C-alpha positions as CSV (number, residue, x, y, z in Angstrom):
1,M,23.4,71.4,-129.1
2,K,21.0,74.2,-129.8
3,Q,18.5,75.9,-127.5
4,H,15.9,78.5,-128.6
5,L,13.9,81.2,-126.9
6,V,12.3,84.5,-127.6
7,I,13.3,87.7,-125.7
8,E,10.9,90.6,-125.3
9,G,12.2,94.1,-124.9
10,M,14.9,94.4,-127.6
11,T,14.4,97.6,-129.5
12,C,17.8,98.4,-131.1
13,E,21.2,97.1,-132.1
14,A,22.5,98.0,-128.7
15,C,19.9,95.7,-127.1
16,K,20.9,92.9,-129.5
17,A,24.5,93.3,-128.5
18,K,23.6,93.4,-124.8
19,I,21.6,90.2,-125.0
20,K,24.3,88.4,-126.9
21,Y,26.9,89.5,-124.4
22,L,24.8,88.5,-121.3
23,F,24.2,85.0,-122.6
24,E,27.7,84.4,-123.8
25,Q,29.0,85.2,-120.3
26,H,27.3,82.0,-119.0
27,K,29.8,79.2,-118.8
28,T,27.7,76.6,-120.7
29,V,26.9,78.9,-123.6
30,E,29.3,78.7,-126.5
31,L,27.6,81.2,-128.8
32,A,24.4,83.2,-128.9
33,H,22.7,84.1,-132.2
34,V,20.3,87.0,-131.7
35,D,17.7,88.1,-134.3
36,L,16.5,91.6,-133.4
37,A,13.4,91.6,-135.7
38,S,11.8,88.4,-134.2
39,G,13.4,88.5,-130.8
40,Q,14.5,84.9,-131.2
41,V,17.8,83.9,-129.6
42,T,19.5,80.6,-130.6
43,L,22.1,79.3,-128.2
44,D,24.9,76.8,-128.8
45,V,25.1,75.2,-125.4
46,E,27.0,72.3,-123.8
47,Q,23.9,71.3,-121.9
48,I,20.2,72.4,-121.9
49,L,19.5,75.4,-119.7
50,N,16.3,75.8,-117.7
51,E,14.2,78.9,-117.2
52,T,15.7,79.6,-113.8
53,V,19.1,79.9,-115.5
54,F,17.6,82.2,-118.1
55,E,16.1,84.4,-115.4
56,S,19.5,84.6,-113.6
57,I,21.2,85.7,-116.8
58,L,18.7,88.5,-117.3
59,L,18.7,89.4,-113.5
60,G,19.0,93.2,-113.1
61,H,17.9,93.8,-116.7
62,D,14.2,94.2,-116.2
63,K,13.7,95.6,-119.7
64,Y,14.1,92.1,-121.1
65,S,11.9,89.1,-120.4
66,I,11.3,85.6,-121.9
67,L,8.3,85.8,-124.1
68,Q,7.9,82.2,-125.2
69,E,8.3,78.8,-123.6
70,V,11.7,77.4,-124.6
71,K,10.6,73.8,-125.1
72,D,7.7,74.8,-127.3
73,L,9.9,76.9,-129.5
74,E,12.5,74.0,-129.8
75,V,9.9,71.8,-131.3
76,E,8.7,74.5,-133.6
77,S,12.2,75.4,-134.7
78,F,13.0,71.7,-135.4
79,W,10.0,71.3,-137.6
80,I,10.7,74.6,-139.5
81,T,14.4,73.6,-140.0
82,Y,13.8,70.1,-141.1
83,K,10.4,70.5,-142.7
84,P,11.6,69.9,-146.3
85,L,13.5,66.7,-145.4
86,L,10.6,65.3,-143.3
87,L,8.1,66.1,-146.0
88,V,10.1,64.3,-148.7
89,A,10.6,61.2,-146.4
90,I,6.8,61.2,-145.6
91,F,5.8,61.5,-149.2
92,V,8.2,58.8,-150.3
93,A,6.9,56.5,-147.6
94,L,3.3,57.1,-148.5
95,V,3.9,56.6,-152.2
96,S,5.8,53.4,-151.5
97,A,3.0,52.1,-149.2
98,T,0.5,52.8,-152.0
99,A,2.5,50.9,-154.5
100,V,3.0,47.9,-152.2
101,L,-0.7,47.7,-151.3
102,N,-1.6,47.6,-155.0
103,S,0.9,44.8,-155.7
104,S,-0.1,41.1,-155.9
105,T,2.4,40.2,-153.1
106,P,2.5,43.1,-150.6
107,S,5.3,42.9,-148.0
108,F,7.5,45.1,-145.8
109,M,10.5,44.1,-147.9
110,L,8.8,45.3,-151.0
111,W,8.0,48.6,-149.2
112,M,11.6,49.0,-148.2
113,R,12.7,48.5,-151.8
114,Y,10.2,51.1,-153.1
115,F,11.2,53.5,-150.3
116,M,14.9,53.2,-151.2
117,A,14.1,53.8,-154.9
118,G,12.0,56.8,-154.1
119,F,14.6,58.1,-151.6
120,F,17.4,58.1,-154.1
121,I,15.4,59.4,-157.0
122,S,13.8,62.3,-155.2
123,F,17.0,63.2,-153.3
124,S,19.0,63.2,-156.6
125,F,16.4,65.5,-158.2
126,F,17.1,68.2,-155.6
127,K,20.8,67.8,-156.1
128,F,20.5,68.3,-159.9
129,L,18.8,71.7,-159.3
130,D,22.2,73.1,-158.3
131,L,24.8,70.5,-159.2
132,K,27.8,72.8,-158.7
133,G,26.5,74.1,-155.4
134,F,25.8,70.6,-154.2
135,A,29.4,69.5,-155.1
136,N,30.9,72.4,-153.2
137,S,28.8,71.6,-150.1
138,F,29.4,67.9,-150.4
139,C,33.1,68.2,-150.4
140,M,33.0,70.0,-147.1
141,Y,32.3,66.7,-145.2
142,D,32.3,63.6,-147.5
143,P,35.7,62.0,-147.2
144,L,35.9,60.8,-150.8
145,A,34.6,64.1,-152.2
146,M,37.2,65.9,-150.2
147,R,39.9,64.0,-152.1
148,V,38.3,63.6,-155.5
149,K,36.4,66.8,-156.4
150,A,34.7,65.2,-159.4
151,Y,33.0,62.7,-157.1
152,G,30.7,65.5,-155.8
153,K,29.4,66.2,-159.4
154,V,29.0,62.4,-160.1
155,Y,27.3,61.6,-156.8
156,P,23.7,62.7,-157.9
157,F,24.0,60.4,-161.0
158,I,25.1,57.6,-158.7
159,E,22.0,58.2,-156.4
160,L,19.7,58.3,-159.5
161,T,21.2,55.1,-160.8
162,L,20.7,53.4,-157.4
163,G,17.1,54.6,-157.3
164,L,16.4,53.1,-160.7
165,L,18.2,49.8,-159.8
166,F,16.0,49.5,-156.6
167,L,12.9,50.3,-158.7
168,I,13.6,47.4,-161.2
169,A,14.9,45.1,-158.5
170,F,18.3,44.7,-160.3
171,N,20.6,42.3,-158.5
172,P,19.5,43.1,-154.9
173,I,22.8,42.0,-153.3
174,V,25.0,44.2,-155.5
175,T,22.6,47.2,-155.3
176,N,22.4,47.0,-151.5
177,L,26.1,46.5,-151.1
178,A,26.7,49.6,-153.2
179,T,24.2,51.5,-151.1
180,I,26.0,50.5,-147.8
181,L,29.4,51.4,-149.2
182,I,28.4,54.8,-150.6
183,L,26.2,55.9,-147.7
184,G,28.7,54.5,-145.2
185,V,31.5,56.6,-146.5
186,S,29.3,59.7,-146.4
187,T,28.1,58.9,-142.9
188,I,31.7,58.8,-141.6
189,G,32.1,62.4,-142.8
190,V,28.8,63.5,-141.3
191,I,29.7,61.9,-137.9
192,Q,33.1,63.6,-137.9
193,S,31.5,67.0,-138.8
194,V,28.9,66.7,-136.0
195,V,31.5,65.6,-133.4
196,D,33.8,68.5,-134.4
197,K,30.7,70.8,-134.2
198,R,31.3,72.2,-137.6
199,K,28.7,74.7,-138.8
200,I,28.2,73.5,-142.4
201,Q,25.2,72.9,-144.6
202,C,23.9,69.4,-145.1
203,A,23.6,68.7,-148.8
204,C,21.4,65.6,-148.5
205,I,18.6,67.4,-150.5
206,G,20.9,69.7,-152.4
207,T,21.4,73.4,-151.7
208,V,17.8,74.5,-152.4
209,F,17.0,74.1,-148.7
210,N,19.4,75.3,-146.0
211,L,19.6,72.3,-143.7
212,P,22.3,72.3,-141.0
213,M,24.5,69.3,-140.5
214,S,23.3,67.5,-137.4
215,K,22.4,64.1,-135.8
216,V,19.3,64.1,-138.0
217,T,21.6,63.5,-141.0
218,I,23.3,60.6,-139.2
219,I,19.9,59.0,-138.4
220,E,18.7,59.4,-142.0
221,N,21.8,57.7,-143.4
222,S,21.8,55.0,-140.7
223,I,18.1,54.1,-141.5
224,M,19.0,53.7,-145.2
225,I,22.1,51.6,-144.4
226,G,20.0,49.5,-142.0
227,M,17.4,48.9,-144.7
228,A,20.1,47.8,-147.1
229,I,21.6,45.4,-144.6
230,T,18.2,44.0,-143.8
231,M,17.4,43.3,-147.4
232,I,20.8,41.6,-147.9
233,I,20.2,39.3,-144.9
234,V,16.7,38.4,-145.9
235,K,17.7,37.7,-149.5
236,S,20.6,35.5,-148.3
237,I,18.4,33.4,-146.0
């Protein structure tokens, strides 16, 4: 997991190297990324460290001090990192809600169908902006794309097709089963990458935004799979 803080007092490359060394000597810190310009330090840690631990790491080095609260920066960093993904999800949810409220028979099931349509169409759009780059990133974690390189280039077309099928309500059982299968395979690869702590880019919204592979990607896929399962169950009752 990652932990963030800002260190005051770094003035040169030697300071940067010193801070990196001091933090990486701690037994729970796997790696320390230090940005000299901003003073931000990002730690790959086995468990969250408290301010007492930070003070002990900097003990005897009075030149350096913690400038910003760690917890506050963690929230800020999360929002900055995942802002594009969160904004797309919020916009799709709002547009879907608007469409449902203007329908003659508004329902949560209808909202889910519109959300799925918007999700696939918007996410495919970002992938089309750099099809080759997406395919190269996708094959780093998707099990099928690893074995069949062409699958990465076809995947955005599959997403766009699924989005249009949800939009026109084409054979809900088939459409939702296809969604579960396609996202399920991808999720297996995401989970494996997160478990292995691989530092790779998440290509869920293409390569335009540099999103790290994390539990957020697993949650995103799981929600979509859960919606697809729910719609199949309700349709079958």
